[in-house]
Backbone bond lengths (Angstrom), bond angles and torsions (degrees), N, CA, C in turn:
res aa  C-N    CA-C-N  psi(-1)  N-CA   C-N-CA  omega(-1)  CA-C   N-CA-C  phi
1 M - - - 1.428 - - 1.510 112.84 -
2 G 1.310 117.81 140.58 1.358 123.78 174.11 1.534 112.56 -132.24
3 L 1.337 116.79 167.02 1.419 118.97 -175.46 1.547 111.78 -130.45
4 V 1.301 115.05 138.24 1.535 119.98 178.77 1.496 106.39 -123.60
5 A 1.375 113.08 121.85 1.493 122.51 173.44 1.507 104.78 -108.50
6 I 1.354 115.19 145.68 1.481 123.07 -179.76 1.561 104.40 -129.04
7 G 1.363 112.10 149.75 1.478 114.95 -178.62 1.481 110.69 -168.31
8 R 1.333 116.33 167.95 1.437 129.42 167.33 1.448 111.07 -152.98
9 N 1.307 116.81 113.15 1.457 122.59 -179.69 1.525 117.37 51.42
10 E 1.363 111.84 42.67 1.478 120.85 179.65 1.616 112.78 -83.77
11 G 1.276 114.28 -18.34 1.473 117.59 174.41 1.511 115.29 56.91
12 E 1.349 116.86 -126.34 1.417 120.68 -178.72 1.522 116.13 -66.55
13 R 1.338 113.06 -20.77 1.500 119.31 175.53 1.567 109.40 -64.28
14 L 1.443 112.80 -41.30 1.425 117.05 176.88 1.491 113.73 -63.78
15 R 1.376 114.75 -40.83 1.438 118.79 179.40 1.554 109.05 -59.63
16 A 1.325 119.98 -46.34 1.420 126.42 178.14 1.546 108.89 -55.71
17 C 1.333 116.52 -44.83 1.440 122.47 178.99 1.524 110.97 -58.14
18 L 1.334 116.13 -54.94 1.496 119.27 -170.65 1.570 108.39 -71.95
19 E 1.224 119.33 -28.81 1.437 122.59 -179.61 1.553 112.57 -63.87
20 T 1.270 115.16 -28.91 1.433 119.63 178.39 1.516 114.12 -76.74
21 V 1.313 117.61 -13.67 1.468 120.18 -170.64 1.551 113.95 -123.39
22 V 1.349 117.69 -22.09 1.484 116.77 -169.53 1.512 113.82 -64.16
23 N 1.335 114.31 -25.61 1.465 117.60 178.88 1.563 114.21 -98.84
24 E 1.397 112.31 -5.02 1.478 117.73 177.44 1.464 115.81 -100.95
25 V 1.261 117.50 -27.02 1.529 124.03 -177.11 1.472 111.57 -118.81
26 T 1.332 116.16 130.17 1.511 120.06 -177.15 1.563 109.85 -65.30
27 H 1.285 115.90 -44.93 1.508 118.70 -172.65 1.579 108.19 -114.64
28 V 1.322 115.07 110.76 1.449 120.77 179.52 1.502 107.36 -123.23
29 V 1.336 116.35 129.56 1.432 125.16 178.99 1.540 111.67 -118.56
30 Y 1.269 117.45 129.69 1.462 120.25 174.32 1.509 108.01 -111.81
31 V 1.328 117.63 129.85 1.432 122.38 179.79 1.543 107.61 -112.70
32 D 1.306 112.21 120.75 1.551 115.87 -174.73 1.562 108.54 -108.61
33 S 1.342 113.86 135.76 1.441 121.15 179.68 1.519 110.44 -108.23
34 G 1.308 112.37 69.26 1.460 117.31 170.41 1.556 113.98 74.88
35 S 1.330 117.79 36.35 1.455 117.94 175.76 1.500 118.87 -63.78
36 T 1.275 121.35 146.83 1.471 122.11 177.99 1.537 109.63 -119.63
37 D 1.291 116.64 10.41 1.521 119.77 -172.42 1.523 113.09 -106.26
38 G 1.374 117.32 12.26 1.460 119.45 -179.49 1.504 113.43 84.72
39 S 1.298 118.15 16.53 1.506 120.86 179.57 1.556 110.94 -64.30
40 V 1.327 115.89 -38.51 1.460 118.47 -177.52 1.556 109.49 -66.21
41 A 1.245 117.36 -47.07 1.470 120.75 -177.40 1.574 109.29 -64.85
42 M 1.384 116.10 -38.71 1.427 116.17 179.07 1.533 113.58 -66.69
43 A 1.343 117.84 -40.21 1.416 122.16 179.98 1.545 108.49 -67.58
44 N 1.311 119.44 -37.37 1.483 120.43 177.14 1.545 109.08 -65.28
45 A 1.345 119.13 -41.79 1.421 121.43 179.55 1.569 113.71 -61.99
46 M 1.331 113.20 -27.15 1.504 117.61 177.76 1.566 111.54 -84.28
47 G 1.302 116.57 2.23 1.461 118.63 177.20 1.529 112.04 82.22
48 V 1.322 118.24 23.53 1.487 119.95 -178.18 1.513 105.93 -99.57
49 H 1.344 116.15 143.67 1.390 125.14 178.85 1.571 106.08 -74.32
50 V 1.325 118.35 124.51 1.510 120.29 -174.26 1.452 109.04 -113.41
51 V 1.346 116.69 136.27 1.428 125.97 175.06 1.575 105.39 -115.83
52 E 1.323 118.35 116.30 1.403 121.13 174.39 1.578 112.57 -100.49
53 L 1.303 114.65 115.76 1.421 122.78 -176.68 1.578 111.16 -62.62
54 D 1.316 116.54 143.30 1.465 120.69 177.29 1.560 109.85 -65.41
55 M 1.233 117.98 118.66 1.435 125.07 -178.33 1.503 114.26 -66.74
56 A 1.329 117.00 -12.94 1.501 121.67 178.73 1.522 111.13 -74.75
57 L 1.345 118.14 -20.47 1.453 122.65 177.54 1.493 112.61 -104.92
58 P 1.343 118.47 147.24 1.450 120.84 -179.40 1.539 112.73 -56.95
59 F 1.378 113.68 133.02 1.442 119.04 174.47 1.517 112.30 -75.45
60 T 1.316 115.86 137.50 1.499 119.79 167.73 1.584 104.40 -146.86
61 A 1.290 111.56 155.96 1.478 115.68 178.11 1.534 111.77 -66.70
62 A 1.394 115.64 -31.46 1.395 119.23 178.38 1.577 112.64 -65.16
63 R 1.334 112.05 -43.03 1.509 115.14 174.49 1.478 112.65 -61.87
64 A 1.318 117.37 -38.08 1.504 120.74 177.59 1.504 111.72 -62.69
65 R 1.309 115.03 -43.19 1.501 119.24 -175.58 1.560 108.33 -67.38
66 N 1.378 116.27 -42.18 1.496 115.44 179.40 1.427 111.91 -65.63
67 A 1.326 117.81 -42.78 1.501 121.10 175.24 1.553 111.94 -54.69
68 G 1.308 112.04 -38.66 1.478 118.27 -175.99 1.516 112.38 -68.73
69 W 1.383 117.69 -49.66 1.464 118.40 -173.36 1.531 108.67 -75.17
70 R 1.322 116.45 -26.57 1.477 115.04 176.51 1.562 112.03 -74.10
71 A 1.288 117.26 -34.80 1.436 120.34 173.97 1.473 112.47 -66.33
72 L 1.371 115.56 -40.55 1.464 121.16 175.94 1.505 111.34 -58.06
73 L 1.310 116.95 -44.48 1.515 118.47 -177.64 1.529 110.91 -68.70
74 E 1.254 116.13 -23.83 1.513 117.15 173.46 1.547 110.45 -65.33
75 Q 1.325 116.27 -36.46 1.399 119.08 177.53 1.465 117.30 -84.48
76 A 1.337 115.66 -29.39 1.469 123.21 -179.58 1.518 109.27 -133.80
77 P 1.256 121.73 75.47 1.443 129.28 -170.63 1.575 111.40 -60.95
78 H 1.371 116.75 -23.49 1.475 119.97 -176.45 1.490 113.11 -103.20
79 A 1.362 115.59 9.42 1.413 118.99 177.39 1.567 111.17 -60.23
80 E 1.354 116.87 133.84 1.439 119.09 -179.28 1.543 113.82 -97.29
81 Y 1.340 116.05 -18.91 1.487 118.26 -179.59 1.469 110.08 -141.79
82 V 1.320 114.73 152.85 1.487 124.36 178.76 1.455 108.60 -128.73
83 Q 1.363 117.49 121.16 1.416 123.23 176.46 1.550 104.53 -91.50
84 F 1.383 113.35 116.69 1.542 118.39 175.71 1.548 106.14 -93.88
85 V 1.280 116.86 142.08 1.460 123.36 174.62 1.571 109.83 -148.85
86 D 1.250 111.86 144.05 1.505 119.22 179.33 1.513 104.60 -80.85
87 G 1.372 116.83 149.86 1.439 118.75 -178.53 1.505 116.90 -69.22
88 D 1.333 118.06 -4.47 1.451 118.51 176.59 1.491 111.16 -104.73
89 C 1.343 114.26 20.13 1.485 119.16 177.48 1.527 110.79 -123.83
90 A 1.345 115.18 152.18 1.525 121.41 173.01 1.465 106.14 -117.12
91 I 1.396 115.50 140.61 1.463 123.86 179.13 1.459 107.70 -75.04
92 A 1.347 115.20 130.90 1.518 122.21 174.81 1.553 111.68 -73.08
93 N 1.333 109.51 147.96 1.539 116.79 -178.09 1.534 108.07 -59.36
94 G 1.324 114.72 135.29 1.471 119.92 175.28 1.513 115.06 86.32
95 W 1.322 117.82 -15.23 1.482 117.92 -173.68 1.512 111.97 -62.94
96 L 1.270 117.19 -45.01 1.484 121.25 -173.51 1.591 110.65 -59.21
97 Q 1.334 114.32 -40.86 1.430 116.67 -178.55 1.488 109.51 -73.88
98 V 1.309 120.09 -41.86 1.497 120.76 178.55 1.542 110.56 -58.81
99 A 1.315 115.30 -47.26 1.492 118.48 -179.25 1.451 114.27 -65.78
100 E 1.348 119.00 -36.91 1.424 120.78 178.72 1.512 112.64 -69.93
101 E 1.336 116.85 -33.70 1.432 122.54 -179.99 1.559 108.23 -72.04
102 F 1.350 116.08 -38.30 1.473 116.29 174.72 1.558 111.62 -60.89
103 H 1.365 117.90 -47.16 1.451 118.82 -178.81 1.557 110.48 -62.79
104 S 1.289 118.13 -38.61 1.502 119.44 -179.43 1.536 110.01 -62.52
105 A 1.327 113.57 -35.32 1.525 113.55 -176.92 1.527 110.67 -89.09
106 N 1.262 119.34 -8.18 1.468 122.05 -174.65 1.542 111.42 -132.57
107 P 1.297 120.91 75.09 1.415 122.55 -170.82 1.568 115.71 -68.98
108 D 1.304 116.71 -9.05 1.468 119.52 -178.93 1.633 109.46 -90.34
109 Y 1.335 116.41 2.23 1.455 117.27 -179.93 1.548 108.37 -103.82
110 A 1.320 114.91 135.69 1.513 123.83 -179.22 1.471 112.00 -87.97
111 V 1.431 113.87 -32.60 1.450 119.52 -168.34 1.539 109.18 -139.22
112 A 1.343 113.95 136.01 1.437 120.12 171.41 1.532 107.63 -124.29
113 C 1.235 116.96 127.35 1.479 123.20 175.17 1.508 112.00 -130.83
114 G 1.335 118.09 164.05 1.443 119.69 -178.00 1.445 113.51 -135.31
115 R 1.312 119.69 -148.17 1.432 122.59 -179.77 1.465 115.28 -84.05
116 R 1.279 119.01 120.58 1.488 122.99 172.20 1.499 108.48 -96.26
117 R 1.287 121.25 130.71 1.452 127.94 177.99 1.535 112.97 -119.56
118 E 1.339 115.18 150.42 1.395 116.60 178.11 1.561 111.08 -88.30
119 R 1.316 117.51 136.20 1.528 120.94 -173.49 1.545 110.46 -66.59
120 F 1.359 115.36 -43.76 1.451 118.12 -174.38 1.537 111.73 -126.92
121 P 1.344 119.11 64.56 1.478 118.15 -175.33 1.513 109.09 -68.12
122 E 1.285 124.52 -20.96 1.468 125.45 -177.64 1.538 111.97 -80.03
123 K 1.300 118.37 -10.88 1.474 119.75 -178.34 1.510 115.62 -73.99
124 S 1.332 115.62 -29.04 1.503 118.00 179.79 1.466 108.11 -157.67
125 I 1.342 116.78 160.34 1.477 120.29 175.73 1.525 108.06 -68.06
126 Y 1.341 118.38 -29.44 1.441 120.40 -179.45 1.549 112.35 -66.97
127 N 1.347 116.09 -42.43 1.479 117.70 172.78 1.478 113.01 -65.73
128 E 1.283 115.13 -35.67 1.497 120.82 178.36 1.590 111.89 -61.64
129 M 1.329 113.04 -39.00 1.427 118.89 -178.27 1.551 109.91 -71.60
130 C 1.383 114.45 -32.90 1.465 118.08 177.12 1.543 107.57 -65.70
131 D 1.261 119.06 -44.18 1.458 122.52 178.18 1.475 115.84 -54.27
132 I 1.359 111.95 -39.09 1.539 119.70 177.63 1.572 107.65 -71.10
133 E 1.326 115.02 -40.37 1.456 118.66 -177.35 1.630 110.79 -61.96
134 W 1.360 113.34 -33.72 1.491 118.29 -177.84 1.561 109.08 -69.93
135 D 1.328 119.67 -21.43 1.477 122.09 -171.50 1.430 111.46 -78.95
136 T 1.360 118.99 70.93 1.479 123.99 -177.37 1.483 111.12 -93.23
137 P 1.403 119.22 161.00 1.400 122.56 -177.52 1.479 115.28 -60.35
138 I 1.330 119.63 148.11 1.448 128.74 175.50 1.511 109.35 -81.55
139 G 1.347 116.64 145.56 1.522 118.94 177.00 1.532 110.17 119.36
140 D 1.316 113.00 -166.44 1.452 120.63 -179.46 1.548 105.01 -66.20
141 S 1.322 113.19 139.53 1.452 121.17 -174.21 1.511 110.56 -131.88
142 N 1.272 117.48 163.13 1.503 124.10 175.42 1.536 110.31 -83.39
143 S 1.318 115.14 -26.96 1.508 118.69 -175.05 1.531 110.43 -156.01
144 C 1.340 112.16 173.92 1.447 119.86 175.04 1.577 107.32 -132.09
145 G 1.319 114.85 178.26 1.408 119.32 176.14 1.530 113.72 -103.40
146 G 1.234 121.18 -161.50 1.472 125.02 -178.73 1.478 114.87 -62.33
147 D 1.330 115.42 -29.49 1.545 118.28 179.61 1.471 107.68 -99.00
148 A 1.295 116.12 125.17 1.535 120.94 -179.56 1.536 109.85 -172.44
149 L 1.316 115.43 150.63 1.446 120.32 170.71 1.510 108.12 -97.41
150 V 1.346 116.88 116.96 1.420 124.63 -170.06 1.499 110.82 -115.34
151 R 1.339 113.71 137.78 1.522 118.95 -178.52 1.486 110.52 -75.03
152 V 1.337 121.64 127.30 1.451 125.68 -174.74 1.560 109.68 -58.63
153 A 1.332 118.32 -42.41 1.457 119.63 179.66 1.493 114.95 -57.58
154 A 1.330 114.92 -35.06 1.478 122.56 177.77 1.494 109.30 -72.48
155 L 1.288 117.31 -45.81 1.487 119.03 178.47 1.520 109.74 -57.01
156 R 1.320 117.05 -45.88 1.495 117.31 -175.71 1.533 110.02 -68.17
157 Q 1.356 115.61 -31.60 1.487 116.46 -174.46 1.572 107.59 -67.22
158 V 1.342 117.83 -38.67 1.473 116.97 -178.74 1.506 113.50 -101.15
159 N 1.346 113.90 10.73 1.532 119.55 177.47 1.509 114.93 62.26
160 G 1.372 116.67 31.17 1.368 121.44 175.64 1.492 118.00 71.19
161 Y 1.270 116.86 -151.68 1.494 122.16 -177.57 1.542 110.44 -85.77
162 R 1.316 112.75 157.21 1.457 121.84 -179.19 1.542 106.28 -85.39
163 E 1.345 118.49 111.63 1.463 125.13 -166.24 1.494 112.48 -71.34
164 D 1.369 118.42 -24.03 1.474 115.66 -174.66 1.512 111.54 -86.28
165 L 1.326 119.95 2.11 1.479 121.64 178.55 1.522 109.30 -81.82
166 I 1.350 117.95 130.46 1.456 117.98 177.94 1.578 111.71 -89.85
167 A 1.300 113.46 -8.90 1.484 119.42 177.62 1.474 108.65 -163.42
168 G 1.403 119.12 160.58 1.419 122.19 178.59 1.522 116.26 70.05
169 E 1.365 116.85 23.11 1.447 120.38 -178.53 1.540 114.03 -72.56
170 E 1.368 116.46 -29.86 1.469 120.91 177.75 1.562 110.93 -62.87
171 P 1.400 116.86 -59.68 1.479 116.76 -179.76 1.488 112.98 -57.38
172 E 1.374 117.32 -34.72 1.491 120.25 -177.31 1.556 106.53 -64.60
173 M 1.329 119.80 -47.32 1.432 123.24 179.92 1.528 110.49 -59.18
174 C 1.383 114.78 -39.50 1.423 118.41 -176.90 1.548 110.42 -66.20
175 V 1.352 117.32 -34.18 1.494 119.75 174.55 1.492 109.72 -57.88
176 R 1.306 119.71 -45.69 1.471 123.89 177.98 1.537 113.25 -63.93
177 L 1.384 114.00 -40.16 1.452 118.21 178.41 1.544 111.77 -61.80
178 R 1.358 115.43 -45.06 1.440 119.04 -178.29 1.480 109.87 -67.59
179 K 1.335 120.64 -35.52 1.431 120.62 177.81 1.528 110.29 -65.99
180 A 1.291 116.75 -27.76 1.514 121.53 176.76 1.486 112.21 -80.34
181 G 1.322 118.36 -1.45 1.414 122.54 177.86 1.542 118.17 99.47
182 W 1.301 118.25 3.76 1.449 124.33 179.64 1.486 110.91 -85.53
183 K 1.359 116.34 165.89 1.438 122.53 179.75 1.552 109.12 -128.86
184 I 1.335 115.00 154.76 1.471 122.41 -179.54 1.521 105.36 -119.90
185 R 1.315 116.56 140.60 1.436 123.58 -179.18 1.540 111.99 -136.01
186 R 1.377 111.30 130.86 1.471 117.88 176.02 1.579 106.42 -101.76
187 L 1.313 115.94 120.50 1.526 121.98 -174.83 1.497 109.45 -94.15
188 D 1.229 113.66 148.54 1.498 120.83 178.43 1.570 109.59 -83.08
189 H 1.354 113.76 68.18 1.449 120.45 -178.18 1.525 107.38 -150.08
190 E 1.326 114.40 142.92 1.488 119.31 178.73 1.575 107.28 -63.97
191 M 1.332 116.28 129.37 1.467 122.02 -178.10 1.515 112.61 -110.45
192 T 1.307 116.29 -59.01 1.503 119.23 -174.38 1.527 109.39 -142.10
193 L 1.347 114.20 153.36 1.423 122.65 176.01 1.597 106.35 -112.91
194 H 1.329 114.85 117.70 1.500 123.12 -166.26 1.503 106.19 -102.58
195 D 1.316 115.66 144.05 1.482 119.25 175.42 1.591 107.81 -122.14
196 A 1.342 116.31 88.19 1.434 122.09 178.99 1.528 113.48 -61.11
197 S 1.366 117.29 -32.71 1.388 121.57 177.22 1.529 113.60 51.78
198 M 1.315 113.45 43.31 1.494 119.81 176.41 1.478 114.85 -104.04
199 S 1.303 118.79 115.23 1.439 124.14 -174.18 1.497 112.39 -122.77
200 R 1.352 120.19 -5.27 1.410 125.61 -176.28 1.533 115.17 -125.94
201 F 1.300 118.36 149.47 1.480 120.43 -175.65 1.510 107.56 -65.05
202 G 1.376 119.53 -36.00 1.471 121.01 -179.61 1.508 112.17 -59.71
203 Q 1.351 116.40 -34.10 1.444 116.85 -179.53 1.487 107.83 -69.13
204 W 1.297 122.72 -47.47 1.412 126.94 175.71 1.469 112.51 -54.16
205 W 1.329 117.25 -45.86 1.496 119.84 177.29 1.475 113.87 -59.26
206 R 1.316 120.71 -44.21 1.444 124.12 -179.01 1.540 111.15 -69.04
207 R 1.316 115.34 -36.51 1.515 115.67 175.95 1.528 110.00 -67.87
208 T 1.326 120.19 -34.00 1.370 122.46 -178.34 1.501 110.42 -72.37
209 V 1.330 115.62 -38.09 1.511 121.02 173.79 1.490 110.25 -55.33
210 R 1.338 111.28 -48.66 1.544 117.21 177.99 1.469 111.87 -55.37
211 G 1.359 117.60 -40.95 1.437 122.41 177.19 1.546 110.04 -58.19
212 G 1.256 117.25 -49.60 1.476 121.61 177.17 1.484 116.58 -55.62
213 H 1.348 110.73 -42.09 1.518 119.67 175.54 1.560 108.84 -60.75
214 A 1.271 117.97 -45.62 1.445 124.08 -179.58 1.544 110.86 -61.53
215 Y 1.333 112.00 -44.65 1.540 114.51 176.74 1.517 111.64 -58.60
216 A 1.258 117.49 -44.54 1.481 120.52 -173.74 1.510 110.77 -70.98
217 E 1.328 115.64 -37.13 1.492 118.07 -175.38 1.620 106.37 -77.42
218 G 1.314 116.51 -34.80 1.464 118.47 176.90 1.554 109.61 -64.78
219 A 1.334 117.53 -45.68 1.444 118.82 176.11 1.476 113.86 -61.30
220 W 1.359 120.46 -39.60 1.360 123.95 176.80 1.515 113.55 -56.80
221 L 1.350 115.55 -40.27 1.416 122.29 -173.95 1.553 112.01 -84.72
222 H 1.286 117.67 -40.92 1.463 122.52 -175.22 1.488 116.35 -132.90
223 G 1.374 116.00 32.55 1.488 120.44 -172.18 1.516 111.58 -85.63
224 R 1.349 119.75 -1.13 1.447 120.02 -177.55 1.516 109.36 -88.71
225 A 1.344 118.60 163.71 1.402 123.18 175.66 1.514 114.71 -59.24
226 P 1.364 120.79 144.71 1.484 122.95 6.65 1.514 111.01 -94.57
227 E 1.328 120.27 2.54 1.502 119.21 -173.67 1.518 110.85 -73.18
228 Y 1.402 114.89 -52.26 1.438 118.60 -169.39 1.563 113.22 52.07
229 H 1.307 111.80 41.76 1.465 119.95 -172.48 1.482 111.01 -63.85
230 K 1.310 116.45 118.25 1.527 126.15 177.98 1.504 115.27 60.46
231 V 1.346 116.35 16.67 1.433 119.37 178.29 1.464 112.60 -70.04
232 R 1.277 118.44 -42.26 1.457 121.60 178.18 1.502 112.99 -63.15
233 Q 1.258 117.20 -47.05 1.490 119.62 174.05 1.506 116.07 -60.94
234 T 1.258 116.45 -36.52 1.518 118.71 176.56 1.534 112.52 -73.70
235 L 1.270 118.57 -35.15 1.489 119.66 176.47 1.534 110.22 -70.68
236 R 1.352 118.63 -38.57 1.440 118.03 175.05 1.463 115.81 -61.36
237 A 1.343 115.63 -39.03 1.444 121.86 177.87 1.465 109.44 -65.11
238 L 1.330 117.36 -48.00 1.519 119.66 178.95 1.460 112.57 -62.19
239 F 1.361 119.43 -39.07 1.453 118.92 179.09 1.536 114.70 -71.28
240 W 1.302 116.97 -57.69 1.442 120.83 -175.23 1.545 113.69 -71.24
241 G 1.370 114.86 -31.21 1.453 115.18 -177.25 1.496 115.50 -95.39
242 G 1.354 114.04 -11.76 1.516 115.57 -176.20 1.506 112.98 -135.93
243 L 1.271 116.12 -65.60 1.496 120.80 -170.50 1.538 115.22 -62.15
244 F 1.292 112.92 -45.89 1.496 117.27 178.99 1.514 115.26 -62.26
245 P 1.310 114.30 -55.37 1.552 114.86 176.32 1.497 113.00 -60.82
246 A 1.349 119.28 -33.22 1.474 119.26 175.15 1.526 113.89 -65.10
247 F 1.362 114.22 -38.20 1.534 119.30 176.64 1.455 108.65 -65.45
248 V 1.349 120.51 -43.52 1.451 120.88 -178.90 1.480 112.88 -62.74
249 F 1.432 115.38 -45.80 1.437 116.97 176.35 1.493 116.55 -60.59
250 A 1.382 117.96 -39.80 1.376 121.17 -176.51 1.550 110.62 -71.24
251 T 1.325 120.09 -41.99 1.432 125.09 178.16 1.485 112.15 -66.66
252 S 1.351 116.84 -33.45 1.477 119.78 179.14 1.558 110.02 -69.35
253 I 1.324 117.07 -34.43 1.453 122.20 -178.02 1.509 110.14 -80.04
254 L 1.339 117.38 -42.82 1.482 123.03 -176.18 1.507 115.69 -77.36
255 F 1.373 113.07 -34.75 1.453 114.91 -171.32 1.529 114.95 -120.18
256 S 1.308 116.40 -60.05 1.456 119.03 -179.48 1.478 113.03 -157.59
257 P 1.288 120.10 141.26 1.517 119.48 -178.65 1.503 110.08 -67.30
258 Y 1.377 120.85 -15.51 1.465 122.31 177.06 1.554 111.51 -61.23
259 F 1.267 114.70 -21.53 1.490 116.72 179.81 1.534 112.82 -63.82
260 S 1.360 112.21 -21.34 1.467 115.40 176.56 1.418 116.39 -63.62
261 L 1.321 116.26 -18.78 1.514 122.86 177.42 1.491 110.86 -60.72
262 L 1.369 116.27 -24.40 1.484 118.10 177.87 1.525 113.75 -61.25
263 L 1.304 117.49 -17.40 1.456 124.31 175.44 1.484 112.92 -63.43
264 L 1.372 115.72 -15.57 1.436 119.73 172.62 1.528 112.72 -59.32
265 A 1.297 116.09 -17.72 1.450 121.07 -179.07 1.557 110.73 -55.86
266 Y 1.352 114.69 -34.02 1.439 119.77 -179.90 1.517 113.64 -66.01
267 P 1.352 120.98 -53.15 1.451 118.81 176.55 1.529 110.11 -63.92
268 I 1.321 118.85 -30.44 1.530 118.48 176.18 1.549 110.85 -63.81
269 Q 1.370 114.47 -40.07 1.479 117.24 175.06 1.506 110.68 -62.52
270 W 1.351 116.29 -41.09 1.518 117.95 -179.26 1.538 109.08 -63.21
271 I 1.356 117.77 -42.42 1.466 120.99 177.99 1.547 109.53 -62.02
272 R 1.375 118.33 -46.55 1.442 120.25 -178.12 1.512 112.60 -60.77
273 L 1.338 119.90 -38.75 1.448 123.14 -178.97 1.500 107.47 -71.37
274 S 1.312 117.07 -37.94 1.495 122.21 -179.97 1.525 110.82 -62.01
275 L 1.304 114.46 -41.73 1.514 120.10 -179.22 1.528 110.59 -73.82
276 S 1.271 116.20 -21.45 1.473 120.70 -175.84 1.560 112.38 -85.38
277 G 1.278 114.92 -3.79 1.539 120.31 173.61 1.453 115.38 122.49
278 F 1.406 118.11 -4.04 1.471 120.12 178.04 1.512 110.36 -79.82
279 D 1.336 115.29 144.04 1.443 119.58 172.20 1.540 104.43 -60.38
280 T 1.379 116.20 148.42 1.470 118.51 -175.89 1.485 112.51 -63.27
281 R 1.330 120.91 -34.63 1.428 123.46 176.07 1.474 111.27 -66.58
282 H 1.316 117.24 -46.00 1.506 117.81 177.69 1.533 112.30 -62.06
283 A 1.294 114.27 -39.88 1.499 117.21 179.50 1.524 109.92 -61.06
284 G 1.281 117.01 -37.14 1.439 119.13 178.97 1.563 112.90 -66.81
285 F 1.347 115.56 -37.20 1.417 120.55 177.54 1.546 110.81 -68.32
286 L 1.275 113.29 -38.45 1.509 119.65 177.45 1.567 111.97 -59.27
287 V 1.299 116.04 -41.45 1.430 121.58 178.44 1.450 111.41 -71.09
288 F 1.291 117.17 -49.77 1.488 122.35 -177.62 1.520 111.74 -67.33
289 G 1.312 115.32 -31.02 1.477 122.97 179.09 1.492 115.03 -58.69
290 K 1.363 119.74 -23.79 1.438 123.48 176.24 1.549 111.76 -57.05
291 F 1.310 115.31 -32.33 1.486 122.07 -179.16 1.527 111.21 -69.64
292 A 1.353 113.13 -36.73 1.527 118.59 171.96 1.475 112.00 -70.73
293 E 1.327 117.72 -43.02 1.420 120.64 -177.28 1.538 110.94 -64.29
294 V 1.362 118.04 -38.78 1.466 117.11 177.74 1.479 112.22 -68.63
295 Q 1.324 121.12 -24.06 1.394 121.16 173.31 1.496 111.83 -66.39
296 G 1.336 116.16 -37.31 1.418 121.21 177.88 1.544 110.97 -70.81
297 V 1.329 118.29 -38.26 1.465 121.57 176.90 1.513 109.72 -63.28
298 V 1.363 119.35 -49.07 1.402 125.07 177.15 1.531 111.98 -57.05
299 T 1.342 115.80 -41.71 1.475 120.38 179.83 1.485 112.23 -60.55
300 F 1.377 114.47 -41.68 1.498 118.92 -179.33 1.529 108.42 -64.89
301 Y 1.354 117.67 -52.70 1.430 119.74 -175.88 1.544 111.94 -63.18
302 A 1.300 118.87 -33.41 1.490 122.57 177.04 1.461 109.52 -64.03
303 S 1.396 118.25 -39.93 1.403 120.26 179.33 1.509 113.27 -64.46
304 L 1.344 114.99 -31.69 1.421 118.89 178.13 1.548 111.78 -70.66
305 V 1.360 113.63 -46.18 1.413 117.68 -178.53 1.458 115.46 -63.27
306 F 1.394 115.29 -46.11 1.439 121.64 -175.05 1.558 111.37 -93.77
307 K 1.320 116.29 3.98 1.507 122.28 179.07 1.483 111.23 52.52
308 R 1.318 114.83 47.56 1.483 118.42 176.27 1.545 111.20 -90.36
309 R 1.303 116.00 148.97 1.452 120.67 179.37 1.556 105.04 -76.23
310 R 1.329 115.47 130.44 1.503 123.13 179.64 1.498 108.76 -83.12
311 T 1.293 115.38 135.75 1.524 121.60 179.34 1.540 109.43 -117.30
312 L 1.308 112.82 164.89 1.531 117.65 178.19 1.545 110.72 -58.41
313 I 1.307 110.22 143.69 1.500 116.75 168.14 1.529 106.72 -109.04
314 E 1.363 114.38 99.55 1.500 120.23 -173.95 1.505 108.17 -98.15
315 Y 1.357 115.95 145.43 1.417 118.21 179.51 1.540 112.03 -118.29
316 K 1.340 119.74 -4.31 1.405 123.69 179.40 1.571 111.40 -99.64
């Protein structure tokens, strides 16, 4: 087994990440995407093999992960599994052993992932919402996140991650893995401790825009039957964040101002989500987030139409 960590200007978060694995994993690779905070020197000082991506090419997390596992296999060509971890996460005690044992006993699974928790959910509502986002169902799953133990044979079969995706590269790869006959499993075990470090509304907005972009691109690539990958999320963003308010505005201007009462659908949505179990604050962000998501959707389609090069949407 080997481990690949990726990062860009993660600073002490990266140190915490690497400290949890340097004495647990024989082969550790850190892939840096143009950091200016001394991350490369720090990783080198910790005895980690460092890969610095060529700054002349667009940075993406997918490109970094591919560079990482390929560099890892040059060091350990017989490695059967690769643990991927984002540089702002720390591996939980016992996770690597549990995940490897699961893979050994279940050869038809390509990916094993576990519980990701937020390190400081109490510091901001944005961190708190991330912690809730990570709380996904246990069992067989359609996809994983950035942290996962992946079988090398499966990685090789699908040629890893799609490098031109600026977000949503893990679910996209999982679509291809499942089409190839592999399975993905989320285990009921602590896996990583994540540090979102979000304290401002603008950070949350950019992260949500990135999510909308990932929805649209995922639907563009795999939105046809039987997958319908990210189609529902994309349509919801388009409807609530764009089409519906545009319809209300147009009808209010062209026909009657009373059509503006249709905007009450947004507080009704907020109430519905609150009654279904969401905290009232979180429900409000879910409703309002559709406007950020539609920005990401429009950004993706604009890049297609105008053939623009897509760049990272960073929130830190």
